[in-house]
Backbone as a chain_set.jsonl record, in Angstrom:
{"seq": "MAADVEPLGIVFHLPVICEDNNVPYVFVGSKTAFRRACAVTQPVAIAASITQYEGSQLKSQIRDIHENVEQLI", "coords": {"N": [[114.003, 243.843, 128.25], [112.128, 242.749, 130.978], [109.194, 244.321, 132.072], [108.021, 243.869, 134.506], [109.804, 243.076, 136.495], [110.922, 242.013, 139.667], [112.969, 242.197, 142.482], [113.09, 245.581, 141.319], [115.653, 246.552, 141.192], [117.24, 244.659, 139.991], [117.329, 245.106, 137.242], [117.413, 247.824, 137.039], [119.653, 249.504, 136.584], [120.42, 248.951, 133.985], [119.124, 250.28, 131.664], [120.342, 252.833, 131.797], [123.051, 252.235, 131.387], [122.841, 251.164, 128.809], [121.91, 253.438, 127.378], [124.062, 255.2, 127.786], [125.958, 253.941, 126.237], [124.918, 253.933, 123.744], [123.243, 251.781, 123.035], [120.52, 250.057, 121.834], [117.441, 249.267, 123.524], [114.564, 247.538, 124.772], [111.488, 247.373, 126.604], [109.659, 244.595, 127.653], [106.339, 243.543, 128.153], [105.902, 241.607, 130.254], [107.477, 239.128, 132.405], [106.52, 236.632, 131.864], [105.562, 236.779, 129.203], [107.987, 237.263, 127.993], [109.32, 234.905, 128.626], [107.851, 233.052, 127.126], [108.443, 233.986, 124.531], [111.142, 233.445, 124.453], [111.109, 230.764, 124.545], [111.406, 229.149, 126.885], [111.077, 227.58, 130.149], [111.219, 228.903, 132.583], [110.608, 232.108, 134.173], [111.723, 235.053, 132.462], [113.893, 237.742, 132.817], [115.621, 239.419, 131.43], [117.091, 239.465, 128.202], [119.33, 238.695, 125.591], [122.044, 239.573, 123.82], [123.16, 240.517, 120.873], [125.547, 239.873, 118.52], [127.159, 240.473, 115.422], [128.657, 239.476, 112.34], [129.93, 240.133, 109.083], [129.768, 237.803, 107.475], [127.8, 236.261, 108.602], [125.225, 233.843, 108.77], [122.941, 234.516, 109.991], [122.482, 237.146, 109.556], [120.377, 238.452, 108.061], [118.14, 237.824, 109.623], [118.854, 239.037, 112.043], [118.912, 241.693, 111.197], [116.178, 242.053, 110.568], [115.011, 241.733, 113.12], [116.211, 243.886, 114.409], [115.077, 246.028, 112.96], [112.379, 245.702, 113.665], [112.521, 246.189, 116.419], [113.37, 248.85, 116.367], [111.041, 250.056, 115.402], [109.44, 249.841, 117.613], [110.547, 251.606, 119.388]], "CA": [[113.892, 243.705, 129.676], [110.749, 242.599, 131.421], [108.747, 245.494, 132.825], [107.508, 243.492, 135.824], [110.868, 242.456, 137.29], [110.974, 242.359, 141.088], [113.03, 243.636, 142.727], [113.453, 246.391, 140.164], [117.097, 246.752, 141.218], [117.904, 243.681, 139.133], [117.529, 245.675, 135.901], [117.294, 249.281, 137.126], [120.844, 250.171, 136.054], [120.698, 248.583, 132.598], [118.809, 251.318, 130.676], [121.351, 253.897, 131.85], [124.244, 251.716, 130.715], [122.526, 251.085, 127.377], [121.871, 254.79, 126.819], [125.433, 255.734, 127.793], [126.741, 253.267, 125.204], [124.143, 253.965, 122.501], [122.758, 250.427, 122.777], [119.058, 250.053, 121.915], [116.812, 248.3, 124.417], [113.11, 247.656, 124.861], [110.837, 246.691, 127.708], [108.603, 243.651, 127.305], [105.293, 243.683, 129.156], [105.988, 240.742, 131.43], [108.436, 238.019, 132.386], [105.843, 235.494, 131.249], [105.611, 236.983, 127.747], [109.394, 237.107, 127.626], [109.596, 233.468, 128.729], [107.26, 232.402, 125.947], [109.201, 234.403, 123.345], [112.453, 232.789, 124.511], [110.833, 229.323, 124.53], [111.942, 228.5, 128.075], [110.037, 227.337, 131.144], [111.363, 229.811, 133.719], [110.441, 233.521, 133.823], [112.92, 235.699, 131.93], [113.929, 239.169, 133.128], [116.366, 240.125, 130.389], [117.678, 238.53, 127.244], [119.952, 238.822, 124.293], [123.064, 240.45, 123.276], [123.393, 239.941, 119.553], [126.659, 240.424, 117.752], [127.123, 239.932, 114.07], [129.768, 239.742, 111.445], [129.428, 240.21, 107.71], [129.513, 236.495, 106.897], [126.846, 235.524, 109.409], [124.002, 233.354, 108.142], [121.828, 235.117, 110.721], [122.48, 238.587, 109.322], [119.061, 238.953, 107.654], [117.253, 237.714, 110.781], [119.262, 240.078, 112.986], [118.455, 242.965, 110.628], [114.726, 242.1, 110.74], [114.746, 241.974, 114.541], [116.622, 245.266, 114.681], [114.062, 246.915, 112.389], [111.179, 245.592, 114.495], [112.793, 246.887, 117.678], [113.381, 250.283, 116.058], [109.655, 250.499, 115.284], [108.884, 249.912, 118.961], [111.162, 252.692, 120.16]], "C": [[112.421, 243.594, 130.04], [110.368, 243.774, 132.316], [108.295, 245.149, 134.239], [108.54, 242.781, 136.703], [110.789, 242.949, 138.732], [112.116, 241.589, 141.725], [113.558, 244.374, 141.498], [114.957, 246.611, 140.072], [117.873, 245.783, 140.339], [118.226, 244.282, 137.773], [117.574, 247.198, 135.89], [118.455, 250.017, 136.463], [121.054, 249.951, 134.559], [120.291, 249.632, 131.559], [119.834, 252.448, 130.648], [122.621, 253.457, 131.124], [124.011, 251.644, 129.207], [122.547, 252.467, 126.736], [123.26, 255.405, 126.756], [126.275, 255.159, 126.658], [126.013, 253.176, 123.862], [123.706, 252.561, 122.061], [121.234, 250.442, 122.897], [118.565, 248.979, 122.877], [115.312, 248.536, 124.389], [112.643, 246.944, 126.12], [109.736, 245.806, 127.146], [107.613, 243.683, 128.452], [105.441, 242.835, 130.4], [107.054, 239.672, 131.261], [107.826, 236.799, 131.706], [105.86, 235.603, 129.728], [107.03, 236.772, 127.231], [109.776, 235.627, 127.619], [109.066, 232.742, 127.5], [108.055, 232.726, 124.686], [110.562, 233.716, 123.282], [112.336, 231.269, 124.508], [111.527, 228.586, 125.67], [110.836, 228.376, 129.112], [110.087, 228.281, 132.333], [111.119, 231.258, 133.279], [111.774, 234.143, 133.409], [112.838, 237.188, 132.211], [114.6, 239.973, 132.025], [116.978, 239.099, 129.453], [118.368, 239.278, 126.124], [120.877, 239.987, 124.069], [123.443, 239.818, 121.952], [124.557, 240.649, 118.898], [126.626, 239.776, 116.385], [128.424, 240.216, 113.347], [129.237, 239.578, 110.025], [129.067, 238.857, 107.113], [128.441, 235.688, 107.605], [125.625, 235.094, 108.601], [122.769, 233.955, 108.811], [121.653, 236.597, 110.416], [121.093, 239.12, 108.952], [118.067, 238.872, 108.809], [117.575, 238.791, 111.809], [118.782, 241.435, 112.492], [116.94, 243.115, 110.808], [114.348, 242.392, 112.185], [115.077, 243.412, 114.891], [115.573, 246.249, 114.158], [112.777, 246.88, 113.207], [111.35, 246.317, 115.822], [112.783, 248.394, 117.454], [111.965, 250.829, 115.949], [108.998, 250.634, 116.649], [109.367, 251.127, 119.732], [110.56, 254.018, 119.793]], "O": [[111.576, 244.278, 129.463], [111.126, 244.167, 133.202], [108.194, 246.037, 135.086], [108.177, 241.973, 137.558], [110.614, 244.14, 138.988], [112.209, 240.382, 141.503], [114.372, 243.845, 140.741], [115.481, 246.833, 138.981], [119.022, 246.044, 139.981], [119.282, 244.0, 137.207], [117.756, 247.8, 134.832], [118.246, 251.059, 135.84], [121.801, 250.701, 133.93], [121.062, 249.863, 130.627], [120.156, 252.963, 129.577], [123.193, 254.217, 130.342], [124.882, 252.019, 128.421], [123.136, 252.649, 125.671], [123.6, 256.064, 125.773], [127.198, 255.813, 126.173], [126.428, 252.444, 122.964], [123.787, 252.206, 120.886], [120.705, 250.801, 123.949], [119.183, 247.925, 123.026], [114.852, 249.617, 124.022], [113.305, 246.04, 126.631], [108.976, 246.22, 126.272], [108.01, 243.834, 129.607], [105.134, 243.298, 131.499], [107.476, 239.35, 130.15], [108.527, 236.028, 131.051], [106.144, 234.623, 129.04], [107.241, 236.182, 126.172], [110.469, 235.16, 126.716], [109.76, 231.914, 126.909], [108.312, 231.844, 123.867], [111.075, 233.437, 122.199], [113.346, 230.565, 124.472], [112.151, 227.545, 125.465], [109.78, 228.992, 128.975], [109.083, 228.444, 133.026], [111.395, 231.602, 132.13], [112.824, 233.793, 133.948], [111.839, 237.831, 131.888], [114.18, 241.091, 131.726], [117.338, 237.998, 129.869], [117.982, 240.395, 125.779], [120.524, 241.165, 124.125], [123.983, 238.713, 121.914], [124.553, 241.87, 118.74], [126.123, 238.665, 116.219], [129.185, 241.107, 113.726], [128.202, 238.946, 109.812], [128.137, 238.776, 106.311], [128.197, 234.537, 107.241], [125.061, 235.883, 107.843], [121.673, 233.906, 108.252], [120.758, 237.237, 110.968], [120.677, 240.148, 109.484], [117.232, 239.764, 108.961], [116.667, 239.392, 112.384], [118.295, 242.243, 113.283], [116.469, 244.195, 111.165], [113.463, 243.207, 112.446], [114.314, 244.08, 115.589], [115.223, 247.203, 114.852], [112.152, 247.919, 113.419], [110.429, 246.983, 116.294], [112.239, 249.135, 118.273], [111.712, 251.96, 116.365], [108.095, 251.453, 116.825], [108.678, 251.619, 120.625], [110.953, 255.047, 120.341]]}, "num_chains": 1, "name": "protein.A"}
């Protein structure tokens, strides 16, 4: 989630929902940084719900992202 979202009410409830459901989340410094990371032209307030299954070709990438996020928390 972008830390500079305005109005804050857009994302204010999401950390509570994530914590209630044991879903990890992180704040990114700005919508602009988030936009660049997502490779889009519009500012981004929140992104990505990643699901996986054992046969996924993305499993190693998802695991790497998860480990990087864990280090941030």
